[in-house]
VEXVEX-288329 format. One record per residue: x, y, z of N, C-alpha, C in turn; residue number from 1; residue in one letter. Coordinates in steps of 0.02 Angstrom, whole numbers, plus 32768, in hexadecimal, padded with zeros to 4 digits. Example, Ala and Ser with C-alpha at 12.3 -4.5 7.8 and 13.67 -1.06 7.14 Angstrom:
8294|7EE4|8186|8267|7F1F|8186|8294|7F5B|8186|1|A $
8282|7F90|8162|82AC|7FCB|8165|8285|8002|818A|2|S $
//
This chain:
FA55|1873|1431|FA76|1835|1445|FA41|1805|145F|1|M $
FA40|17C8|1446|FA0E|1798|145D|FA1C|177F|14A4|2|P $
F9E8|1766|14C3|F9EF|1745|1504|FA0D|1700|14F6|3|L $
FA3C|16EB|151F|FA5B|16A9|1516|FA63|1687|1559|4|T $
FA67|1645|1558|FA70|1620|1595|FA7D|15D7|1588|5|G $
FA84|15B0|15BE|FA93|1569|15B7|FA84|1545|15F9|6|H $
FA82|1503|15F4|FA79|14D8|162F|FABC|14D2|1654|7|C $
FABB|14AF|168B|FAF7|14A6|16B4|FB30|1485|168D|8|L $
FB22|1451|1667|FB57|142D|1644|FB66|1448|15FE|9|C $
FB3F|147A|15E8|FB46|149C|15A8|FB34|1470|156C|10|K $
FB12|1438|1578|FAFA|140F|1540|FABE|1430|151E|11|A $
FA9A|145A|1543|FA61|147F|1527|FA71|14CA|152C|12|V $
FA6D|14EC|14F4|FA76|1534|14F3|FA38|1552|14D1|13|T $
FA30|1592|14D9|F9F8|15B3|14B8|FA07|15FC|14AA|14|Y $
F9E1|1619|147D|F9E4|1661|1471|F99D|1679|1462|15|S $
F990|16B6|1475|F94F|16D5|1469|F95D|1718|1446|16|V $
F940|1722|140D|F94E|175D|13E4|F927|179A|13FE|17|D $
F936|17AD|143D|F91B|17EA|145B|F950|1807|1489|18|I $
F94B|1847|1499|F97B|1869|14C5|F971|1859|150F|19|E $
F932|1857|1524|F920|184B|156A|F8E2|181F|156C|20|Q $
F8D9|17F8|15A2|F89A|17D2|15A9|F85E|1802|15AB|21|P $
F824|17E8|1597|F7E7|1810|159B|F7D5|181F|15E4|22|L $
F7E7|17F0|1610|F7DB|17F7|1657|F809|17C6|167B|23|M $
F822|17D9|16B5|F84A|17AD|16DE|F82C|17AF|1724|24|T $
F826|1774|1742|F808|1773|1785|F817|1734|17AC|25|G $
F800|1735|17EA|F807|16FD|1817|F7C5|16D6|1816|26|Y $
F7C8|1698|1800|F78C|166E|17FE|F78E|1641|183C|27|D $
F75C|1648|1866|F759|1624|18A5|F728|15E9|18A3|28|H $
F714|15D3|1867|F6E5|159B|1864|F705|155B|187E|29|C $
F6DC|152C|1892|F6F4|14EE|18B0|F721|14C7|187F|30|D $
F70E|14C6|183F|F736|14A2|180D|F77D|14BF|1807|31|D $
F782|1502|1805|F7C3|1522|17FF|F7ED|1516|183F|32|C $
F7CC|1516|1878|F7F0|1508|18B6|F80D|14C1|18B5|33|Q $
F7E6|1491|189E|F7FE|144C|189B|F834|1443|1867|34|R $
F82D|1465|182E|F85F|145E|17FA|F8A2|147C|180E|35|Q $
F8A1|14B3|1834|F8DF|14D3|1847|F8F9|14BE|188B|36|T $
F8CD|14A0|18B5|F8E1|1490|18F9|F8E9|14CE|1923|37|G $
F8C7|1503|190F|F8CB|1544|1931|F884|155F|193A|38|S $
F87F|159A|1957|F83D|15B7|1962|F822|15DC|1925|39|S $
F849|15E0|18F0|F833|1601|18B2|F860|15ED|1878|40|Y $
F84B|1602|183D|F873|15FB|1800|F876|163F|17DF|41|S $
F8B1|1656|17CF|F8B8|1695|17AA|F8AB|1685|1760|42|L $
F879|16A5|1743|F866|1696|16FE|F868|16D4|16D3|43|I $
F874|16CB|1693|F876|1701|1662|F847|16EF|1629|44|A $
F814|1718|1620|F7E2|170C|15EC|F7FD|1724|15A9|45|L $
F7FB|16F7|1577|F813|1707|1534|F7E2|16ED|14FF|46|V $
F7E1|170D|14C4|F7B7|16F3|148E|F7D4|16B0|1475|47|P $
F7AC|167D|1474|F7C4|163A|1461|F7DF|1639|1419|48|K $
F7C2|1661|13ED|F7D9|1661|13A7|F820|167C|139F|49|E $
F838|16A1|13D0|F87C|16BD|13CD|F8AF|1693|13F3|50|K $
F899|165D|1413|F8C4|1632|143A|F8DE|15F8|140F|51|L $
F920|15EF|1410|F940|15B7|13ED|F967|158F|1421|52|R $
F956|154F|1427|F979|1523|1456|F9A3|14F2|142E|53|I $
F9E2|14EB|1442|FA12|14BF|1420|FA27|1487|144F|54|Y $
FA29|144A|1434|FA3A|1410|145D|F9FC|13E7|146B|55|G $
FA06|13AB|1484|F9CD|137F|1495|F9AC|1398|14D5|56|D $
F96A|1399|14D4|F944|13AC|150F|F90E|1378|151D|57|I $
F8F5|1379|1557|F8BB|1350|156A|F883|1380|157C|58|K $
F846|136B|156E|F80A|1390|1582|F7DF|1362|15AD|59|R $
F7C9|137D|15E4|F79D|1358|1610|F75D|1380|1616|60|W $
F724|1360|160B|F6E3|1381|160F|F6C5|1377|1654|61|A $
F6B7|13AE|1675|F697|13AD|16B7|F65A|13DA|16B4|62|G $
F637|13DD|16EB|F5FD|1408|16F0|F60F|1444|171B|63|T $
F605|1480|16FF|F614|14BD|1724|F5DC|14CE|1755|64|G $
F5E7|1502|177B|F5B7|1519|17AC|F574|152B|178D|65|G $
F574|153E|174E|F536|1550|172A|F50F|1513|1715|66|S $
F52E|14D7|171B|F50E|149A|1704|F520|1489|16BC|67|G $
F545|14B5|169B|F55B|14A9|1656|F5A0|1487|1655|68|N $
F5AF|1468|161D|F5F0|1447|1615|F627|147B|1611|69|V $
F65E|146D|1633|F69B|1495|1630|F6D4|1465|1620|70|V $
F6FA|1476|15EC|F733|144D|15D8|F771|1467|15FB|71|Y $
F794|143B|161E|F7D4|144B|163E|F80B|1434|1610|72|R $
F837|1462|15FD|F86E|1454|15CE|F8AE|1451|15F7|73|V $
F8D4|141B|15EF|F911|1413|1616|F946|13EC|15F0|74|F $
F984|13F0|1609|F9BC|13CB|15EC|F9BA|1384|1605|75|C $
F9BB|1353|15D8|F9BB|130D|15EF|F9FE|12F6|160C|76|P $
FA33|131B|1600|FA75|1309|1619|FA7F|131D|1662|77|Q $
FA73|135D|1671|FA80|1376|16B5|FA3F|1385|16DC|78|C $
FA06|1383|16BA|F9C6|138F|16DB|F9B4|13D8|16E5|79|G $
F9DE|1406|16CD|F9CF|144D|16D6|F98D|1460|16B5|80|S $
F960|1481|16D9|F924|149B|16B9|F936|14D6|168D|81|P $
F91A|14D7|1651|F929|150C|1621|F8ED|153C|161C|82|I $
F8B1|1520|1618|F876|154A|160E|F837|1524|1622|83|A $
F801|1549|1627|F7C0|1529|1628|F793|154E|15F8|84|H $
F768|1527|15D6|F73F|1540|15A0|F6F7|152E|15AD|85|E $
F6CD|1560|15BB|F686|1552|15C8|F660|1542|1588|86|P $
F63E|150A|1588|F615|14F6|154F|F5DE|1529|1542|87|N $
F5C8|154D|1576|F593|157E|156F|F5A8|15BB|1548|88|S $
F5EA|15C7|1540|F602|15FE|1517|F642|15E8|14F4|89|N $
F63B|15C8|14BA|F675|15AE|1496|F6A3|15E3|1479|90|P $
F692|1623|1480|F6BC|1658|1465|F6F4|166D|1495|91|A $
F6F3|1653|14D3|F725|1668|1504|F74B|162D|1521|92|I $
F784|163E|153C|F7AD|160D|1560|F7CA|1632|159C|93|S $
F7CC|1610|15D6|F7EA|162B|1612|F82F|160B|161A|94|F $
F863|1630|160A|F8A7|1616|1615|F8B6|1615|165F|95|L $
F8DA|15E3|1675|F8F5|15E2|16B9|F930|1613|16B8|96|K $
F926|164E|16D6|F955|1685|16CE|F99B|1675|16EA|97|A $
F9A0|1645|1716|F9E2|1631|172E|FA0D|1612|16F9|98|G $
F9F0|15FE|16C0|FA16|15E1|1689|FA2F|1615|1658|99|T $
FA1A|1654|1660|FA32|1689|1634|FA7C|1696|1641|100|L $
FA9F|16AE|160F|FAE6|16BF|1618|FAED|16F7|164C|101|D $
FB24|16F7|1671|FB2D|1722|16AB|FB23|176C|169B|102|M $
FB3E|1784|1664|FB37|17CC|1655|FAEE|17E0|164A|103|E $
FAC5|17B1|1636|FA7D|17BE|162D|FA5A|17BB|1670|104|I $
FA6A|1789|1699|FA4B|1783|16DB|FA55|17C2|1705|105|K $
FA8E|17E1|16FE|FA9E|181C|1726|FA72|1858|1716|106|E $
FA51|1857|16DC|FA27|1890|16C8|F9DC|1885|16D4|107|T $
F9C9|184B|16EC|F982|183C|16F5|F964|1864|172E|108|L $
F925|1877|1726|F900|189C|1759|F8C0|1875|1769|109|R $
F8C6|1842|1794|F88B|1817|17A1|F856|1838|17CB|110|P $
F819|1820|17C1|F7DF|1833|17EA|F7C2|17F2|1806|111|V $
F79B|17F7|183B|F77B|17BB|1856|F740|17A9|1829|112|R $
F73D|176C|1812|F707|1755|17E7|F6CD|1740|1813|113|I $
F695|1760|180B|F659|174C|182F|F630|1720|1801|114|T $
F601|16FC|181E|F5D6|16D0|17F7|F5B3|16F9|17C0|115|R $
F59E|1736|17CF|F57B|1760|17A0|F5A7|1770|1763|116|K $
F5E7|1783|1770|F615|1792|173A|F622|1753|1711|117|I $
F62D|171B|1732|F63C|16DC|170F|F601|16C8|16E3|118|L $
F5C5|16CA|16FD|F58A|16B8|16D5|F581|16E7|169A|119|E $
F58E|1727|16A3|F588|1757|166C|F5BA|1748|1635|120|A $
F5F6|1733|1648|F62A|1726|1616|F61F|16E4|15F2|121|S $
F5F6|16B7|160F|F5EA|1677|15F1|F5AB|1676|15C7|122|Q $
F58B|16AE|15C0|F552|16B4|1593|F511|16A2|15B1|123|G $
//
Protein backbone atom coordinates (compact mmCIF):
# COMPACT_ATOMS: atom_id res chain seq x y z
CA UNK A 1 0.00 0.00 0.00
CA UNK A 2 1.51 3.37 -0.93
CA UNK A 3 1.98 6.23 1.48
CA UNK A 4 -0.67 8.90 0.93
CA UNK A 5 -1.46 12.31 2.34
CA UNK A 6 -2.76 15.80 1.72
CA UNK A 7 -2.65 19.43 2.83
CA UNK A 8 -5.18 20.97 5.21
CA UNK A 9 -7.60 22.07 2.47
CA UNK A 10 -7.03 18.92 0.35
CA UNK A 11 -6.12 20.95 -2.75
CA UNK A 12 -2.75 19.15 -2.75
CA UNK A 13 -2.56 15.38 -2.36
CA UNK A 14 0.31 12.98 -2.82
CA UNK A 15 1.25 9.33 -2.92
CA UNK A 16 4.58 7.58 -2.54
CA UNK A 17 4.96 4.11 -4.02
CA UNK A 18 6.58 2.56 -0.92
CA UNK A 19 5.23 0.76 2.17
CA UNK A 20 7.08 2.81 4.82
CA UNK A 21 9.34 5.89 4.81
CA UNK A 22 13.07 5.19 4.61
CA UNK A 23 13.40 7.07 7.89
CA UNK A 24 11.09 9.12 10.09
CA UNK A 25 12.34 11.63 12.60
CA UNK A 26 12.08 14.90 14.45
CA UNK A 27 13.96 17.68 12.68
CA UNK A 28 14.87 20.44 15.13
CA UNK A 29 16.60 22.79 12.67
CA UNK A 30 15.76 26.50 12.85
CA UNK A 31 14.02 26.48 9.45
CA UNK A 32 11.69 23.61 10.43
CA UNK A 33 10.89 25.33 13.72
CA UNK A 34 9.94 28.52 11.89
CA UNK A 35 7.94 26.69 9.25
CA UNK A 36 5.90 24.75 11.81
CA UNK A 37 5.80 27.32 14.62
CA UNK A 38 6.93 24.50 16.91
CA UNK A 39 10.18 23.18 18.34
CA UNK A 40 10.46 20.55 15.60
CA UNK A 41 9.00 19.13 12.41
CA UNK A 42 8.13 15.46 12.07
CA UNK A 43 9.58 14.39 8.71
CA UNK A 44 9.48 11.21 6.64
CA UNK A 45 12.32 10.55 4.21
CA UNK A 46 11.16 9.12 0.87
CA UNK A 47 12.74 8.52 -2.55
CA UNK A 48 11.78 11.52 -4.69
CA UNK A 49 11.34 9.35 -7.80
CA UNK A 50 8.49 7.48 -6.08
CA UNK A 51 6.68 10.63 -4.90
CA UNK A 52 3.74 11.94 -6.94
CA UNK A 53 2.20 15.27 -5.96
CA UNK A 54 -1.21 16.24 -7.34
CA UNK A 55 -2.58 19.78 -7.39
CA UNK A 56 -0.90 23.16 -7.64
CA UNK A 57 2.09 23.66 -5.35
CA UNK A 58 4.54 26.44 -4.63
CA UNK A 59 8.26 25.97 -4.12
CA UNK A 60 10.35 28.38 -2.14
CA UNK A 61 14.15 28.17 -2.28
CA UNK A 62 15.96 28.85 0.98
CA UNK A 63 19.37 28.07 2.36
CA UNK A 64 19.61 25.07 4.68
CA UNK A 65 21.90 24.70 7.66
CA UNK A 66 24.49 23.08 5.38
CA UNK A 67 24.61 26.25 3.26
CA UNK A 68 22.97 24.44 0.32
CA UNK A 69 19.64 25.31 -1.28
CA UNK A 70 16.58 23.57 0.17
CA UNK A 71 13.25 23.80 -1.63
CA UNK A 72 10.18 24.11 0.60
CA UNK A 73 7.07 22.66 -1.08
CA UNK A 74 3.70 23.90 0.15
CA UNK A 75 0.05 24.40 -0.78
CA UNK A 76 -0.60 27.91 -2.10
CA UNK A 77 -4.24 27.76 -0.93
CA UNK A 78 -3.91 26.91 2.76
CA UNK A 79 -0.14 27.27 3.24
CA UNK A 80 0.36 23.74 4.55
CA UNK A 81 3.98 22.60 4.20
CA UNK A 82 4.13 19.37 2.20
CA UNK A 83 7.85 18.61 1.90
CA UNK A 84 11.34 19.95 1.76
CA UNK A 85 13.81 18.88 -0.89
CA UNK A 86 17.56 19.40 -0.43
CA UNK A 87 19.33 20.50 -3.58
CA UNK A 88 22.41 18.65 -2.30
CA UNK A 89 20.59 15.31 -2.74
CA UNK A 90 17.92 15.47 -5.47
CA UNK A 91 17.10 11.78 -4.98
CA UNK A 92 15.24 12.37 -1.69
CA UNK A 93 12.33 14.33 -0.34
CA UNK A 94 11.40 14.94 3.29
CA UNK A 95 7.62 14.79 3.62
CA UNK A 96 6.06 16.74 6.45
CA UNK A 97 4.76 13.64 8.24
CA UNK A 98 1.79 15.48 9.73
CA UNK A 99 0.32 15.56 6.20
CA UNK A 100 0.28 11.75 5.91
CA UNK A 101 -3.08 10.03 6.18
CA UNK A 102 -4.00 9.11 9.77
CA UNK A 103 -3.67 5.33 9.44
CA UNK A 104 -0.10 5.82 8.17
CA UNK A 105 0.85 8.36 10.87
CA UNK A 106 -0.16 5.89 13.54
CA UNK A 107 2.49 3.39 12.38
CA UNK A 108 5.48 5.76 12.23
CA UNK A 109 8.47 5.14 14.49
CA UNK A 110 10.36 8.46 14.60
CA UNK A 111 13.92 9.01 15.78
CA UNK A 112 15.56 12.30 16.68
CA UNK A 113 17.37 13.67 13.64
CA UNK A 114 20.83 14.88 14.52
CA UNK A 115 22.92 17.12 12.30
CA UNK A 116 25.13 14.10 11.52
CA UNK A 117 22.18 11.97 10.33
CA UNK A 118 20.74 14.86 8.31
CA UNK A 119 24.04 15.62 6.59
CA UNK A 120 24.56 11.92 5.78
CA UNK A 121 21.10 11.70 4.20
CA UNK A 122 21.71 14.81 2.10
CA UNK A 123 24.83 13.43 0.47
